[in-house]
PyMOL Python script that loads the backbone (N, CA, C, O; Angstrom):
from pymol import cmd

cmd.read_pdbstr("""\
ATOM      1  N   MET A   1       0.850  -1.168   0.000  1.00  0.00           N
ATOM      2  CA  MET A   1       0.000   0.000   0.000  1.00  0.00           C
ATOM      3  C   MET A   1       0.888   1.219   0.000  1.00  0.00           C
ATOM      4  O   MET A   1       1.753   1.370   0.863  1.00  0.00           O
ATOM      5  N   THR A   2       0.676   2.083  -0.960  1.00  0.00           N
ATOM      6  CA  THR A   2       1.405   3.350  -0.979  1.00  0.00           C
ATOM      7  C   THR A   2       0.433   4.499  -0.771  1.00  0.00           C
ATOM      8  O   THR A   2       0.524   5.213   0.228  1.00  0.00           O
ATOM      9  N   THR A   3      -0.499   4.689  -1.702  1.00  0.00           N
ATOM     10  CA  THR A   3      -1.476   5.771  -1.547  1.00  0.00           C
ATOM     11  C   THR A   3      -2.852   5.243  -1.177  1.00  0.00           C
ATOM     12  O   THR A   3      -3.663   5.972  -0.606  1.00  0.00           O
ATOM     13  N   GLY A   4      -3.124   3.990  -1.495  1.00  0.00           N
ATOM     14  CA  GLY A   4      -4.431   3.411  -1.212  1.00  0.00           C
ATOM     15  C   GLY A   4      -5.464   3.669  -2.283  1.00  0.00           C
ATOM     16  O   GLY A   4      -6.631   3.319  -2.107  1.00  0.00           O
ATOM     17  N   GLY A   5      -5.065   4.278  -3.397  1.00  0.00           N
ATOM     18  CA  GLY A   5      -6.010   4.632  -4.452  1.00  0.00           C
ATOM     19  C   GLY A   5      -6.804   3.453  -4.983  1.00  0.00           C
ATOM     20  O   GLY A   5      -8.023   3.544  -5.131  1.00  0.00           O
ATOM     21  N   SER A   6      -6.136   2.356  -5.269  1.00  0.00           N
ATOM     22  CA  SER A   6      -6.835   1.181  -5.807  1.00  0.00           C
ATOM     23  C   SER A   6      -7.803   0.590  -4.783  1.00  0.00           C
ATOM     24  O   SER A   6      -8.904   0.167  -5.134  1.00  0.00           O
ATOM     25  N   VAL A   7      -7.390   0.565  -3.528  1.00  0.00           N
ATOM     26  CA  VAL A   7      -8.263   0.032  -2.481  1.00  0.00           C
ATOM     27  C   VAL A   7      -9.479   0.934  -2.305  1.00  0.00           C
ATOM     28  O   VAL A   7     -10.589   0.441  -2.103  1.00  0.00           O
ATOM     29  N   LYS A   8      -9.288   2.239  -2.379  1.00  0.00           N
ATOM     30  CA  LYS A   8     -10.415   3.173  -2.282  1.00  0.00           C
ATOM     31  C   LYS A   8     -11.408   2.942  -3.410  1.00  0.00           C
ATOM     32  O   LYS A   8     -12.618   3.031  -3.199  1.00  0.00           O
ATOM     33  N   GLU A   9     -10.905   2.643  -4.615  1.00  0.00           N
ATOM     34  CA  GLU A   9     -11.791   2.337  -5.739  1.00  0.00           C
ATOM     35  C   GLU A   9     -12.597   1.073  -5.460  1.00  0.00           C
ATOM     36  O   GLU A   9     -13.792   1.027  -5.753  1.00  0.00           O
ATOM     37  N   VAL A  10     -11.966   0.057  -4.904  1.00  0.00           N
ATOM     38  CA  VAL A  10     -12.673  -1.186  -4.579  1.00  0.00           C
ATOM     39  C   VAL A  10     -13.740  -0.922  -3.518  1.00  0.00           C
ATOM     40  O   VAL A  10     -14.851  -1.442  -3.618  1.00  0.00           O
ATOM     41  N   ILE A  11     -13.416  -0.129  -2.516  1.00  0.00           N
ATOM     42  CA  ILE A  11     -14.398   0.214  -1.482  1.00  0.00           C
ATOM     43  C   ILE A  11     -15.608   0.887  -2.125  1.00  0.00           C
ATOM     44  O   ILE A  11     -16.748   0.575  -1.780  1.00  0.00           O
ATOM     45  N   ASP A  12     -15.367   1.810  -3.057  1.00  0.00           N
ATOM     46  CA  ASP A  12     -16.467   2.490  -3.746  1.00  0.00           C
ATOM     47  C   ASP A  12     -17.316   1.513  -4.556  1.00  0.00           C
ATOM     48  O   ASP A  12     -18.543   1.615  -4.560  1.00  0.00           O
ATOM     49  N   VAL A  13     -16.670   0.566  -5.244  1.00  0.00           N
ATOM     50  CA  VAL A  13     -17.392  -0.431  -6.044  1.00  0.00           C
ATOM     51  C   VAL A  13     -18.244  -1.319  -5.141  1.00  0.00           C
ATOM     52  O   VAL A  13     -19.393  -1.619  -5.467  1.00  0.00           O
ATOM     53  N   VAL A  14     -17.690  -1.733  -4.019  1.00  0.00           N
ATOM     54  CA  VAL A  14     -18.440  -2.569  -3.068  1.00  0.00           C
ATOM     55  C   VAL A  14     -19.673  -1.815  -2.582  1.00  0.00           C
ATOM     56  O   VAL A  14     -20.771  -2.370  -2.539  1.00  0.00           O
ATOM     57  N   ARG A  15     -19.489  -0.559  -2.219  1.00  0.00           N
ATOM     58  CA  ARG A  15     -20.629   0.241  -1.742  1.00  0.00           C
ATOM     59  C   ARG A  15     -21.673   0.442  -2.837  1.00  0.00           C
ATOM     60  O   ARG A  15     -22.873   0.359  -2.577  1.00  0.00           O
ATOM     61  N   ALA A  16     -21.212   0.708  -4.071  1.00  0.00           N
ATOM     62  CA  ALA A  16     -22.143   0.915  -5.185  1.00  0.00           C
ATOM     63  C   ALA A  16     -22.966  -0.337  -5.465  1.00  0.00           C
ATOM     64  O   ALA A  16     -24.090  -0.248  -5.959  1.00  0.00           O
ATOM     65  N   ALA A  17     -22.409  -1.500  -5.152  1.00  0.00           N
ATOM     66  CA  ALA A  17     -23.122  -2.761  -5.363  1.00  0.00           C
ATOM     67  C   ALA A  17     -23.988  -3.139  -4.166  1.00  0.00           C
ATOM     68  O   ALA A  17     -24.586  -4.214  -4.144  1.00  0.00           O
ATOM     69  N   GLY A  18     -24.055  -2.254  -3.170  1.00  0.00           N
ATOM     70  CA  GLY A  18     -24.891  -2.509  -2.000  1.00  0.00           C
ATOM     71  C   GLY A  18     -24.179  -3.197  -0.860  1.00  0.00           C
ATOM     72  O   GLY A  18     -24.798  -3.527   0.151  1.00  0.00           O
ATOM     73  N   GLY A  19     -22.877  -3.419  -1.009  1.00  0.00           N
ATOM     74  CA  GLY A  19     -22.107  -4.070   0.046  1.00  0.00           C
ATOM     75  C   GLY A  19     -21.657  -3.077   1.101  1.00  0.00           C
ATOM     76  O   GLY A  19     -21.712  -1.863   0.906  1.00  0.00           O
ATOM     77  N   VAL A  20     -21.213  -3.619   2.215  1.00  0.00           N
ATOM     78  CA  VAL A  20     -20.711  -2.800   3.309  1.00  0.00           C
ATOM     79  C   VAL A  20     -19.286  -3.249   3.628  1.00  0.00           C
ATOM     80  O   VAL A  20     -19.094  -4.303   4.234  1.00  0.00           O
ATOM     81  N   PRO A  21     -18.291  -2.466   3.231  1.00  0.00           N
ATOM     82  CA  PRO A  21     -16.907  -2.844   3.552  1.00  0.00           C
ATOM     83  C   PRO A  21     -16.697  -2.793   5.064  1.00  0.00           C
ATOM     84  O   PRO A  21     -16.995  -1.783   5.702  1.00  0.00           O
ATOM     85  N   VAL A  22     -16.191  -3.865   5.626  1.00  0.00           N
ATOM     86  CA  VAL A  22     -16.007  -3.912   7.076  1.00  0.00           C
ATOM     87  C   VAL A  22     -14.565  -3.660   7.487  1.00  0.00           C
ATOM     88  O   VAL A  22     -14.320  -3.208   8.606  1.00  0.00           O
ATOM     89  N   ALA A  23     -13.594  -3.942   6.604  1.00  0.00           N
ATOM     90  CA  ALA A  23     -12.189  -3.719   6.923  1.00  0.00           C
ATOM     91  C   ALA A  23     -11.345  -3.966   5.685  1.00  0.00           C
ATOM     92  O   ALA A  23     -11.789  -4.592   4.722  1.00  0.00           O
ATOM     93  N   VAL A  24     -10.131  -3.466   5.729  1.00  0.00           N
ATOM     94  CA  VAL A  24      -9.151  -3.697   4.674  1.00  0.00           C
ATOM     95  C   VAL A  24      -7.961  -4.398   5.313  1.00  0.00           C
ATOM     96  O   VAL A  24      -7.443  -3.950   6.336  1.00  0.00           O
ATOM     97  N   GLY A  25      -7.533  -5.493   4.708  1.00  0.00           N
ATOM     98  CA  GLY A  25      -6.333  -6.194   5.140  1.00  0.00           C
ATOM     99  C   GLY A  25      -5.267  -6.044   4.073  1.00  0.00           C
ATOM    100  O   GLY A  25      -5.552  -6.155   2.881  1.00  0.00           O
ATOM    101  N   MET A  26      -4.048  -5.794   4.497  1.00  0.00           N
ATOM    102  CA  MET A  26      -2.957  -5.655   3.535  1.00  0.00           C
ATOM    103  C   MET A  26      -1.703  -6.313   4.076  1.00  0.00           C
ATOM    104  O   MET A  26      -1.509  -6.426   5.287  1.00  0.00           O
ATOM    105  N   LEU A  27      -0.862  -6.742   3.161  1.00  0.00           N
ATOM    106  CA  LEU A  27       0.400  -7.336   3.575  1.00  0.00           C
ATOM    107  C   LEU A  27       1.367  -6.268   4.070  1.00  0.00           C
ATOM    108  O   LEU A  27       1.911  -6.374   5.169  1.00  0.00           O
ATOM    109  N   VAL A  28       1.581  -5.224   3.241  1.00  0.00           N
ATOM    110  CA  VAL A  28       2.565  -4.193   3.577  1.00  0.00           C
ATOM    111  C   VAL A  28       1.953  -2.808   3.424  1.00  0.00           C
ATOM    112  O   VAL A  28       1.348  -2.498   2.398  1.00  0.00           O
ATOM    113  N   ASP A  29       2.113  -1.990   4.435  1.00  0.00           N
ATOM    114  CA  ASP A  29       1.712  -0.581   4.379  1.00  0.00           C
ATOM    115  C   ASP A  29       2.986   0.239   4.288  1.00  0.00           C
ATOM    116  O   ASP A  29       3.730   0.350   5.262  1.00  0.00           O
ATOM    117  N   ARG A  30       3.240   0.818   3.111  1.00  0.00           N
ATOM    118  CA  ARG A  30       4.413   1.662   2.944  1.00  0.00           C
ATOM    119  C   ARG A  30       4.022   3.126   2.837  1.00  0.00           C
ATOM    120  O   ARG A  30       4.777   3.946   2.315  1.00  0.00           O
ATOM    121  N   SER A  31       2.836   3.445   3.337  1.00  0.00           N
ATOM    122  CA  SER A  31       2.340   4.824   3.254  1.00  0.00           C
ATOM    123  C   SER A  31       2.918   5.719   4.340  1.00  0.00           C
ATOM    124  O   SER A  31       2.749   6.938   4.294  1.00  0.00           O
ATOM    125  N   GLY A  32       3.592   5.134   5.306  1.00  0.00           N
ATOM    126  CA  GLY A  32       4.095   5.936   6.421  1.00  0.00           C
ATOM    127  C   GLY A  32       2.980   6.418   7.326  1.00  0.00           C
ATOM    128  O   GLY A  32       3.109   7.446   7.990  1.00  0.00           O
ATOM    129  N   GLY A  33       1.873   5.665   7.352  1.00  0.00           N
ATOM    130  CA  GLY A  33       0.737   6.031   8.190  1.00  0.00           C
ATOM    131  C   GLY A  33      -0.185   7.053   7.555  1.00  0.00           C
ATOM    132  O   GLY A  33      -1.068   7.588   8.225  1.00  0.00           O
ATOM    133  N   LYS A  34       0.006   7.336   6.262  1.00  0.00           N
ATOM    134  CA  LYS A  34      -0.791   8.365   5.592  1.00  0.00           C
ATOM    135  C   LYS A  34      -2.057   7.840   4.942  1.00  0.00           C
ATOM    136  O   LYS A  34      -2.942   8.623   4.598  1.00  0.00           O
ATOM    137  N   VAL A  35      -2.161   6.534   4.768  1.00  0.00           N
ATOM    138  CA  VAL A  35      -3.327   5.976   4.094  1.00  0.00           C
ATOM    139  C   VAL A  35      -4.573   6.189   4.956  1.00  0.00           C
ATOM    140  O   VAL A  35      -4.513   6.084   6.182  1.00  0.00           O
ATOM    141  N   ASP A  36      -5.692   6.487   4.311  1.00  0.00           N
ATOM    142  CA  ASP A  36      -6.930   6.753   5.037  1.00  0.00           C
ATOM    143  C   ASP A  36      -8.107   6.230   4.218  1.00  0.00           C
ATOM    144  O   ASP A  36      -8.322   6.657   3.084  1.00  0.00           O
ATOM    145  N   PHE A  37      -8.857   5.315   4.793  1.00  0.00           N
ATOM    146  CA  PHE A  37     -10.027   4.748   4.122  1.00  0.00           C
ATOM    147  C   PHE A  37     -11.321   5.232   4.762  1.00  0.00           C
ATOM    148  O   PHE A  37     -12.347   4.554   4.693  1.00  0.00           O
ATOM    149  N   GLY A  38     -11.271   6.389   5.376  1.00  0.00           N
ATOM    150  CA  GLY A  38     -12.467   6.949   6.006  1.00  0.00           C
ATOM    151  C   GLY A  38     -12.921   6.102   7.173  1.00  0.00           C
ATOM    152  O   GLY A  38     -12.174   5.897   8.130  1.00  0.00           O
ATOM    153  N   ASP A  39     -14.160   5.604   7.094  1.00  0.00           N
ATOM    154  CA  ASP A  39     -14.722   4.824   8.205  1.00  0.00           C
ATOM    155  C   ASP A  39     -14.387   3.339   8.121  1.00  0.00           C
ATOM    156  O   ASP A  39     -14.877   2.555   8.934  1.00  0.00           O
ATOM    157  N   VAL A  40     -13.560   2.934   7.153  1.00  0.00           N
ATOM    158  CA  VAL A  40     -13.200   1.524   6.997  1.00  0.00           C
ATOM    159  C   VAL A  40     -11.845   1.301   7.668  1.00  0.00           C
ATOM    160  O   VAL A  40     -10.841   1.853   7.217  1.00  0.00           O
ATOM    161  N   PRO A  41     -11.798   0.504   8.735  1.00  0.00           N
ATOM    162  CA  PRO A  41     -10.522   0.247   9.408  1.00  0.00           C
ATOM    163  C   PRO A  41      -9.614  -0.626   8.548  1.00  0.00           C
ATOM    164  O   PRO A  41     -10.082  -1.341   7.662  1.00  0.00           O
ATOM    165  N   TYR A  42      -8.324  -0.560   8.817  1.00  0.00           N
ATOM    166  CA  TYR A  42      -7.386  -1.399   8.078  1.00  0.00           C
ATOM    167  C   TYR A  42      -6.316  -1.949   9.007  1.00  0.00           C
ATOM    168  O   TYR A  42      -6.043  -1.402  10.076  1.00  0.00           O
ATOM    169  N   GLN A  43      -5.721  -3.049   8.563  1.00  0.00           N
ATOM    170  CA  GLN A  43      -4.649  -3.694   9.316  1.00  0.00           C
ATOM    171  C   GLN A  43      -3.609  -4.189   8.329  1.00  0.00           C
ATOM    172  O   GLN A  43      -3.953  -4.783   7.308  1.00  0.00           O
ATOM    173  N   ALA A  44      -2.346  -3.952   8.624  1.00  0.00           N
ATOM    174  CA  ALA A  44      -1.244  -4.428   7.792  1.00  0.00           C
ATOM    175  C   ALA A  44      -0.382  -5.377   8.607  1.00  0.00           C
ATOM    176  O   ALA A  44      -0.238  -5.220   9.820  1.00  0.00           O
ATOM    177  N   LEU A  45       0.190  -6.364   7.926  1.00  0.00           N
ATOM    178  CA  LEU A  45       1.110  -7.273   8.598  1.00  0.00           C
ATOM    179  C   LEU A  45       2.468  -6.628   8.823  1.00  0.00           C
ATOM    180  O   LEU A  45       3.172  -6.955   9.779  1.00  0.00           O
ATOM    181  N   LEU A  46       2.832  -5.701   7.929  1.00  0.00           N
ATOM    182  CA  LEU A  46       4.136  -5.052   8.011  1.00  0.00           C
ATOM    183  C   LEU A  46       3.989  -3.579   7.652  1.00  0.00           C
ATOM    184  O   LEU A  46       3.310  -3.237   6.684  1.00  0.00           O
ATOM    185  N   HIS A  47       4.619  -2.721   8.422  1.00  0.00           N
ATOM    186  CA  HIS A  47       4.630  -1.286   8.144  1.00  0.00           C
ATOM    187  C   HIS A  47       6.058  -0.878   7.790  1.00  0.00           C
ATOM    188  O   HIS A  47       6.990  -1.127   8.554  1.00  0.00           O
ATOM    189  N   LEU A  48       6.222  -0.249   6.628  1.00  0.00           N
ATOM    190  CA  LEU A  48       7.541   0.202   6.191  1.00  0.00           C
ATOM    191  C   LEU A  48       7.525   1.711   5.957  1.00  0.00           C
ATOM    192  O   LEU A  48       6.583   2.251   5.375  1.00  0.00           O
ATOM    193  N   ASP A  49       8.569   2.375   6.412  1.00  0.00           N
ATOM    194  CA  ASP A  49       8.768   3.786   6.083  1.00  0.00           C
ATOM    195  C   ASP A  49       9.720   3.808   4.892  1.00  0.00           C
ATOM    196  O   ASP A  49      10.893   3.456   5.019  1.00  0.00           O
ATOM    197  N   VAL A  50       9.209   4.222   3.736  1.00  0.00           N
ATOM    198  CA  VAL A  50       9.994   4.229   2.505  1.00  0.00           C
ATOM    199  C   VAL A  50      10.388   5.664   2.183  1.00  0.00           C
ATOM    200  O   VAL A  50       9.542   6.557   2.138  1.00  0.00           O
ATOM    201  N   ILE A  51      11.673   5.875   1.961  1.00  0.00           N
ATOM    202  CA  ILE A  51      12.167   7.204   1.614  1.00  0.00           C
ATOM    203  C   ILE A  51      11.838   7.472   0.148  1.00  0.00           C
ATOM    204  O   ILE A  51      12.117   6.643  -0.718  1.00  0.00           O
ATOM    205  N   THR A  52      11.247   8.624  -0.123  1.00  0.00           N
ATOM    206  CA  THR A  52      10.952   9.014  -1.500  1.00  0.00           C
ATOM    207  C   THR A  52      11.648  10.329  -1.800  1.00  0.00           C
ATOM    208  O   THR A  52      11.936  11.118  -0.900  1.00  0.00           O
ATOM    209  N   TYR A  53      11.912  10.551  -3.077  1.00  0.00           N
ATOM    210  CA  TYR A  53      12.611  11.751  -3.522  1.00  0.00           C
ATOM    211  C   TYR A  53      11.874  12.378  -4.696  1.00  0.00           C
ATOM    212  O   TYR A  53      11.285  11.660  -5.505  1.00  0.00           O
ATOM    213  N   PRO A  54      11.896  13.702  -4.807  1.00  0.00           N
ATOM    214  CA  PRO A  54      11.452  14.316  -6.068  1.00  0.00           C
ATOM    215  C   PRO A  54      12.492  13.960  -7.132  1.00  0.00           C
ATOM    216  O   PRO A  54      13.652  13.733  -6.788  1.00  0.00           O
ATOM    217  N   PRO A  55      12.112  13.903  -8.417  1.00  0.00           N
ATOM    218  CA  PRO A  55      13.043  13.467  -9.468  1.00  0.00           C
ATOM    219  C   PRO A  55      14.383  14.207  -9.477  1.00  0.00           C
ATOM    220  O   PRO A  55      15.417  13.602  -9.760  1.00  0.00           O
ATOM    221  N   ASP A  56      14.376  15.503  -9.171  1.00  0.00           N
ATOM    222  CA  ASP A  56      15.630  16.251  -9.227  1.00  0.00           C
ATOM    223  C   ASP A  56      16.556  15.978  -8.043  1.00  0.00           C
ATOM    224  O   ASP A  56      17.709  16.409  -8.051  1.00  0.00           O
ATOM    225  N   ALA A  57      16.061  15.264  -7.019  1.00  0.00           N
ATOM    226  CA  ALA A  57      16.887  14.946  -5.862  1.00  0.00           C
ATOM    227  C   ALA A  57      17.140  13.446  -5.714  1.00  0.00           C
ATOM    228  O   ALA A  57      17.834  13.027  -4.787  1.00  0.00           O
ATOM    229  N   CYS A  58      16.593  12.647  -6.604  1.00  0.00           N
ATOM    230  CA  CYS A  58      16.759  11.200  -6.541  1.00  0.00           C
ATOM    231  C   CYS A  58      18.224  10.835  -6.791  1.00  0.00           C
ATOM    232  O   CYS A  58      18.765  11.188  -7.839  1.00  0.00           O
ATOM    233  N   PRO A  59      18.882  10.136  -5.858  1.00  0.00           N
ATOM    234  CA  PRO A  59      20.285   9.787  -6.053  1.00  0.00           C
ATOM    235  C   PRO A  59      20.520   8.951  -7.316  1.00  0.00           C
ATOM    236  O   PRO A  59      21.542   9.122  -7.981  1.00  0.00           O
ATOM    237  N   LEU A  60      19.609   8.071  -7.649  1.00  0.00           N
ATOM    238  CA  LEU A  60      19.772   7.270  -8.862  1.00  0.00           C
ATOM    239  C   LEU A  60      19.643   8.134 -10.107  1.00  0.00           C
ATOM    240  O   LEU A  60      20.440   8.012 -11.037  1.00  0.00           O
ATOM    241  N   CYS A  61      18.635   9.011 -10.127  1.00  0.00           N
ATOM    242  CA  CYS A  61      18.418   9.884 -11.288  1.00  0.00           C
ATOM    243  C   CYS A  61      19.597  10.823 -11.496  1.00  0.00           C
ATOM    244  O   CYS A  61      20.073  10.991 -12.618  1.00  0.00           O
ATOM    245  N   VAL A  62      20.063  11.430 -10.421  1.00  0.00           N
ATOM    246  CA  VAL A  62      21.169  12.390 -10.502  1.00  0.00           C
ATOM    247  C   VAL A  62      22.421  11.717 -11.064  1.00  0.00           C
ATOM    248  O   VAL A  62      23.172  12.332 -11.822  1.00  0.00           O
ATOM    249  N   ASN A  63      22.646  10.452 -10.692  1.00  0.00           N
ATOM    250  CA  ASN A  63      23.829   9.724 -11.150  1.00  0.00           C
ATOM    251  C   ASN A  63      23.566   8.890 -12.399  1.00  0.00           C
ATOM    252  O   ASN A  63      24.408   8.087 -12.801  1.00  0.00           O
ATOM    253  N   LYS A  64      22.393   9.079 -13.015  1.00  0.00           N
ATOM    254  CA  LYS A  64      22.012   8.377 -14.250  1.00  0.00           C
ATOM    255  C   LYS A  64      22.077   6.861 -14.120  1.00  0.00           C
ATOM    256  O   LYS A  64      22.486   6.164 -15.048  1.00  0.00           O
ATOM    257  N   ILE A  65      21.672   6.362 -12.967  1.00  0.00           N
ATOM    258  CA  ILE A  65      21.614   4.927 -12.718  1.00  0.00           C
ATOM    259  C   ILE A  65      20.189   4.476 -12.997  1.00  0.00           C
ATOM    260  O   ILE A  65      19.252   5.026 -12.416  1.00  0.00           O
ATOM    261  N   PRO A  66      19.997   3.484 -13.876  1.00  0.00           N
ATOM    262  CA  PRO A  66      18.630   3.027 -14.181  1.00  0.00           C
ATOM    263  C   PRO A  66      17.921   2.523 -12.929  1.00  0.00           C
ATOM    264  O   PRO A  66      18.536   1.916 -12.052  1.00  0.00           O
ATOM    265  N   MET A  67      16.625   2.783 -12.863  1.00  0.00           N
ATOM    266  CA  MET A  67      15.847   2.373 -11.696  1.00  0.00           C
ATOM    267  C   MET A  67      15.328   0.949 -11.821  1.00  0.00           C
ATOM    268  O   MET A  67      14.739   0.416 -10.880  1.00  0.00           O
ATOM    269  N   THR A  68      15.544   0.330 -12.974  1.00  0.00           N
ATOM    270  CA  THR A  68      15.126  -1.056 -13.160  1.00  0.00           C
ATOM    271  C   THR A  68      16.325  -1.894 -13.537  1.00  0.00           C
ATOM    272  O   THR A  68      17.309  -1.384 -14.073  1.00  0.00           O
ATOM    273  N   LYS A  69      16.242  -3.171 -13.258  1.00  0.00           N
ATOM    274  CA  LYS A  69      17.318  -4.090 -13.558  1.00  0.00           C
ATOM    275  C   LYS A  69      16.716  -5.337 -14.157  1.00  0.00           C
ATOM    276  O   LYS A  69      15.732  -5.860 -13.634  1.00  0.00           O
ATOM    277  N   ARG A  70      17.272  -5.817 -15.221  1.00  0.00           N
ATOM    278  CA  ARG A  70      16.738  -7.015 -15.848  1.00  0.00           C
ATOM    279  C   ARG A  70      16.891  -8.209 -14.932  1.00  0.00           C
ATOM    280  O   ARG A  70      17.866  -8.334 -14.190  1.00  0.00           O
ATOM    281  N   GLY A  71      15.895  -9.089 -15.004  1.00  0.00           N
ATOM    282  CA  GLY A  71      15.918 -10.315 -14.199  1.00  0.00           C
ATOM    283  C   GLY A  71      16.866 -11.346 -14.765  1.00  0.00           C
ATOM    284  O   GLY A  71      17.608 -11.067 -15.706  1.00  0.00           O
ATOM    285  N   ARG A  72      16.843 -12.517 -14.205  1.00  0.00           N
ATOM    286  CA  ARG A  72      17.774 -13.566 -14.596  1.00  0.00           C
ATOM    287  C   ARG A  72      17.604 -14.008 -16.037  1.00  0.00           C
ATOM    288  O   ARG A  72      18.546 -14.536 -16.628  1.00  0.00           O
ATOM    289  N   THR A  73      16.411 -13.804 -16.628  1.00  0.00           N
ATOM    290  CA  THR A  73      16.204 -14.217 -18.012  1.00  0.00           C
ATOM    291  C   THR A  73      16.703 -13.179 -19.006  1.00  0.00           C
ATOM    292  O   THR A  73      16.800 -13.472 -20.197  1.00  0.00           O
ATOM    293  N   GLY A  74      17.019 -11.981 -18.549  1.00  0.00           N
ATOM    294  CA  GLY A  74      17.522 -10.936 -19.434  1.00  0.00           C
ATOM    295  C   GLY A  74      16.434 -10.214 -20.200  1.00  0.00           C
ATOM    296  O   GLY A  74      16.739  -9.392 -21.063  1.00  0.00           O
ATOM    297  N   LYS A  75      15.168 -10.498 -19.908  1.00  0.00           N
ATOM    298  CA  LYS A  75      14.058  -9.866 -20.621  1.00  0.00           C
ATOM    299  C   LYS A  75      13.731  -8.518 -20.029  1.00  0.00           C
ATOM    300  O   LYS A  75      12.820  -7.839 -20.503  1.00  0.00           O
TER     301      LYS A  75
END
""", "prot")
cmd.dss("prot")
cmd.show_as("cartoon", "prot")
cmd.util.cbc("prot")
cmd.orient("prot")
């Protein structure tokens, strides 16, 4: 979980279909405690504080290091 946008969409779809969301379960919350689902409580198994940078301050971007790496298959 970073922003919770996709989960918020699911909550809206459930409500539109007449359902009542009772809670959200997630494996990892990397929002830094910023995620908010209104009246729907949530629980994560793991909470991570992830450092983020604007593009002009990103150490990888500044040093022109690619942010992705090919896997073992080379694809």
